[in-house]
N, C-alpha and C positions, 0 to 999 in steps of 0.2 A: 845734707847728710843728717841722719838722726842718731842720737846717742841714747841707747837703751840701758838703763841702770837696773840692776837686780838687787834683791834684798841683801846679797852679800857684797854690795857695792862694786861689783865687777861691772863692766860695761862692754857693749858691742857697738861698733860704729857701722852703720848700714848706709850704703849708697844706692841700693836698689831694693831687693826683697830678700826674705828668708827662704832658704831651700828647706821646706817642711816635708816634702815627699807626698803630701796629700793634695797638692795643687799641681797640675801638670806644668812642667817647664815650657816656656814659650818656644815657638818655632825658631825665633832668632837665636835664642840661647842654645838650643839643640844643634842648630846649624854651626854655631861657633865651636861647640864641643867637638862635633865631627870634623870640622876644618882643622882645629888644633891637633887632633889625633892624626890626621893625614899629612900635616905639615910641621914636622918636628923642628925644622929650621926656624920657624916662627918669624917670618918676615913681618915685622911690626908695621911698616908702612903699608904693606899689602893688606894686613888685617884691618888697619884703620880705614883704608879705601873700601874694603868689603863692608865695614860697619857704617861708615859715613861717606857714601859715594860723592857727596857734594864737596869734599875736601879737594883742594888743588894738590897736584903731585908734590909740590914743595912743602905744603902743610903736612901732608902725610909723612913725608920724609923727616920733617922736624920731630915727629913723634918717636923716631928711633933714637934720639939723643940720649935718653937714659939707658940705652941698651947697646953699648959699643961692640959687644960680641955675644955669641950664643950663651956664654956663661951667665950673662945678666938676664936672659929671657927665661930662666928656669921657672920662675913663678908664673909668668904669663902662659907658658906652655902647660903647666900643671893645673892652674886654677879651675878650668871648667870641669875637669874629670870628677872631682870629689863632691860636687854639689848634689845633694840628695834628690833623687828622682822617683823614689817610692817610699812609702811610710816606714819600711824596715831598713832603709839605707842608713849607713853610719852618719850620725849627726842630725838625722831628721827629727828624732824625739827632742833633742836639745833645742832645735830651731822652733819646734811647736811650743815648747815651754817658754822660750823667749817671746813668741808671738802672744801667748796668754799674758805674760807680764806686761807687755806693751799695751795691751787692751785694758788693763786695770788702772 
């Protein structure tokens, strides 16, 4: 993970990439976004098997431990939808600013 500090001493922790809206989202991400929209029950084990098909069934099932019921999967269900996918999307300008700060 990268830690990005801004002049205001705020920071962002990044595990993948910034959704800047000016770089197309990958097919894998778009597929996850569509899958999450079609599967509101968010079977986390099924999601993990979709993302990491090499996982054994018991390994994928272990990924459900932090999510004992649907109440706990709200963040997982919500996450892919707001990622900026066009330059004028909410948050895209902020992500581009963060990218410029990281480059400096």
